[in-house]
N, C-alpha and C positions, 0 to 999 in steps of 0.2 A: 504494500500500500504506500502511495506517495502522499506525504503530508506536509503542508505548508503552515507554519506557525507565524502569526503576525502580531507584532507589538511595537510600541514606540521606540524603545531602545533596550539595551541590556545593562542598565544602571542597577544599583543596589535597590532591592525591594522584594517583598514577598511574592508578588505576581510574577516578576521576572525570574525569581528562583523556582517557582512552580513550573514555568515554561522550560527552564533548563533541565530540571529533574525529569519532567515528562518526556522531553525530547530525547534525552539520554536513554531512558527506559524503552522508548519506542525503537531506537536504533538497536539496542541489545536484543529486542525480540524480532529483529529481521526486517523492520520497515525502513523506508527512506524518508528522511526528515530534512527540511530546509527551513531556516529562520529568516524572516524578512522584517527588517526594522527601518525606521525613518532615516537613521543616520548612525554612524559608529560612535562608541564611547570607549573609554579606557578598557582594554580587554581584561584587566585585573578585576574589574567589578563583577563580571559574571561570565564573559565570553570564554575565558580560559578554562572554565569548568565544563564546557561542552565537549562531547565526544568528537574526536578529530574527523569523524566521517560525516558530521553535520555541516552542511554548507550554510554560511551566513551571508545574506544579501542586504544591501543598503540602497534605499531609494535615492538618497543624496550622499555625497561624500563628506559633508560637514553639516552641522545643524543650521537650519533656517529659522526665520521668524515662524512661530507656531501657525499663524494664519496661512502663510505661504506653504507650509508643509501640507496642510489640508487641501489647499487650492490645487496643489500639484498632483494629488492622488488620482483624480479621474483621468488625467492625461497620461500618467504613468501606467495605469491599469489598461487603458485603451492601447497603448504602445506594446504592452507585454501580455495582452489577452491570450494570444496563441499559446504562450507558455503556461500561463496561469490555469487555463482550462484542462491542462494535462494532469493536474493534481487530482487525487481522489477526494481529498479533504483539505479545506482551508479553515483553520482554527484561529479565531481572532480574540485578542486580549486587550483590555483597557480601552479608553475612549478612542484612541487612534485606531486600534484594531477594529472597534465597533464601526467606525465610519468607513474603514476599508471594506469590511464585510457588507455594510449597507450598499456600497457602490457595486460590489461583486454581485449582489442579489439582482441588481438591475441589468448588469451585463449578462448574467446567466439567463435571465428571462428574455432579453432582447435577442440573444444568439441561440436560444432554444437548447442550451447546454443542460443535459439531464443527469450526467454522471458525477457532477461536482457537488459534494456534500459540504454544507456551510454551517459551522458551529461557532458559538461565542461563549466565553466564560466571563461571568461577572465577578470581579474580585473586590467589590466595594460594599458587600453586605455588612451593615452595622458598623462601618468603619468610622464615621464621624458626623460632624454637624452639617456639612455641605449638602444642600438639597440637589444641586445641579447634576452631579454624577449619577445619582439614583434616577432622576428624571430621564437623562440621556439613555441609560440602560433600559428603562421601562419602554420608552418610545421606540427604540431600535430593536428590541427583542423579537418583534414579530417578523423581522426580515430574515431570521435564521431558522434552519431546519431544527436545530436544537439550541436552546439557550440554557447554559449551565450556571447554577449558583454554587459557590464553594461553601456556603453555609445558609442557614435560614434565620429569619427574624419575623416579628409580627407584621412589619410593613410589607415585606415581600409575600408572606402568606396571604395577606389581605388583597394585595394586587393580583395574585394568581387566582384567587377565588372570585373576585369581582369581575375579572376579565376572562375567566374560563380559559386560561392559557393551557394549551395541550402540548406545547413544545418545550416546556420547562423540565429540567432534571436537576438533581442534587448530586454533586460529586465533591466529596470533601478532600482537602489537600492531603498530599502524602509526600514523603521524602525518603531518600535511601538511608537506611540505618547503617550500612557498612561504611559510609563516609564519616561516621562519628565514632570516636573512641569512648566507649562506655566504661567508666571506672567509678564505682560507688565510693563516696568520700566518707572518711571518718570524721563525724561532727562532734565527737565527744571531747570533753575537757578543753574546749577552745575559749579563749578570752575575747578574740575578735573574729566576727563573721563578716563575710562579704556578700551583699545582696545586689543584684543588678539586672539590667535589661539592655536590649539593643533595639533601637527604633528610629524611623525617620522622624526628624524633628520638624514636622509639618503640622499645621493647625488641625487638619482632619484626623490626625493620629492622636490628638489630645495628649501630647507628651507631658504636660504639666501634671497630669494625674500621677505619673510615676514619682515626681518630686513631692507631691502631697503624701503619697505612701511613705516615701523615704523620711519625710519630716516627722510623721507619726512614729515610725520605728525609732528614729533618732531620739525622740522624747521618751519613749517607753523603755529604751535600753540605756539611757544616760550616756549616749554617744559611743556605745561599744560595738557598733556595726559600721562597716565601711560600705559605701555605695558606688556603683559604677553605672553610668548612663552613656552607653555607646551610641554613636550615630551622629549624623549631620543634617542640616536643613535650615530653612529660613527662620525657624523659631529658636535657633541656638542662643542668640544674644539675649532674648527675653527669658530663656530658661536659666541662663547664667545669673541674670538679675533676680529672678525668682528664688533661685538657690541661695543667693546672698541674703535676700529678705527673710527666708525661712531659717537662716542661721545654720546652714549645712557645713560651712567652713571647710576644714581640712578633711572632713569625712566623705566628701563627694569628689569623684573623678569623672570627667567628661572627655574621653580620649578622641572624640570626633569620629569621622568615617571609619567603619570597621570593615576591613577587607577580608580578614579571616576570623569569623565568629569564634572558632575553637580557642583562639588565644584569650578571649574574654571568658568564655564558658569554663575553661580549665581552672580559673581562679574563683569561681562563684560557689557559694554554699546553697544559694537559692536564687531562682530566676522569677521575675515578674513579667507576665505576658498580658496580652489583651485577648479576651474571649468574646465571641458572638454566640450567646447561649452556651452550648457545650463544646463548640468548636474553637480551637486555638489557632494562632497564626503560625507561619512557617518558622519564625524565630523560636516560638515556644516549643515546637516539635524538635528543633535542633537541640534545644536545652535538654529535653526529655531523653533523646537518643544519646546525649553526652553524659547521662547519669546525674543531671542536675534537677532536683525537684522543682516543680513549677506551681506557683499560685498566681491567679489572674484577676485583673480588673475587668469587671463585666460591663460591656458596652450596651447591651440591651437593657433599656430602662424597665421593662416589664418582666424580665426573666427572674424566676424565684427558686430554681433548683440548683443553684451554684454550690450549696453545701454538700450535695450528694453526687456531683459529677466526678468524673475521673480527674479533673483539675478543679480544685476549689476556686470559686469566683464570687465576687460581690461588687455591687455598684459603688459602695461607700469606701473611700480610701482608708478610713480609720479602721473599718472592719477587716480589710485586707491586711493592714499593718499588724493588727492584733493577732490574726491567724499566723502570720509569718513569725512573729516573736514567740508564739507558743510552740511552733515547730523547731525553731532554733534552740529552744530549751529542752527538746525531747529527741535525742539522737536515734532512739529506737523507732519512733514514729516517722522521722524524716527518712530513715533507711527503708522502712516499709513503703512509704509513698514513692520513693525512687524506683523501687522494684515494680510496684503496681502500675505506675504511669508508663514505665518502659514496656510492660506486658501489653497494656492497652494500646499504646502507640504502634507496636508491632502488629497487633491484631486489626486495628481499625484505620491507621494512618500511614501504612507502608506505601512505598512507591509502586509496588506490584499491584496493590489493590486499586490505586488511583489509575495506573496505566490500563489495567483490564477494564475498568469502568468506562474510560474514554474510548477504548477500542470497540466496545459494544455500541457506543454512540456513533463512532466513525462508520461502523458497518450498518447503521440504521436499525439496530436492535433495541 
């Protein structure tokens, strides 16, 4: 099967990581995969993790103004339509991919191309406060043979029910466990613990919630916990100012862009993730597969089962902080959680499970 994955670029991010993991797994199972992005970025961010048999194509050699990148798309598709229609599947990601797929749906209809399967994955379920990405996904979802959500929340369930959507599917994220070194940590008799997270410092990711959790832990432990907030983005300066206001002082490290998450995870006793209901993000899965126990901030305002999920979650930063402190004081419980979360991740969030789920959709099953 010939598969084209389309996304804006291969910068750092959960959606980009999902595409890399899925593409590698598809190659390993004997399929032909090509990645198409708007423009190249530093290969260290994600491209270097791709299987060498995956071809990466760029629509332009360097970044353009975002508006021009979108304007260019229909002309590029028209010029390359003969090649594009030779693919069995075109799988689109993020807003740029959605618009690309929207255009492909019209070219496919006009040229009476019947053998090209068109799929999109929505990566913004429950992500943040911005209404625009959700609306774009809702409006364009009808142009795809299959529209995949990587998680569910009340807003999407309501949309699917009210609009009687038949092309929606749920495929939860998965990553390769073999890429991560699982070594359970001895948390007994420690005077200083390290708690951290890795996130894009963008407003839709609500990175200030991590600092609020850190501040509560700092207060509850009288400064006996060190904190790491890895990642970069436009909110970094405001985050530094908030950290100063919260009195984090020398207890907080913000190393910036994280190229190799394992370097951060190796030094953590506990990881804080973002959950949408029971689903955690890619960074949370990386932590679990690295043997780091995970507690999450819950992004769904109506979700109430966080105490009982495989990863504890709560909407209230103070409740999350209290849970973390109780775990750091109980080495037996933290070891139990490490083992149980790893077992659950292998069972439900492996790359093989995600790959097989997408292959069924690619084949129209």
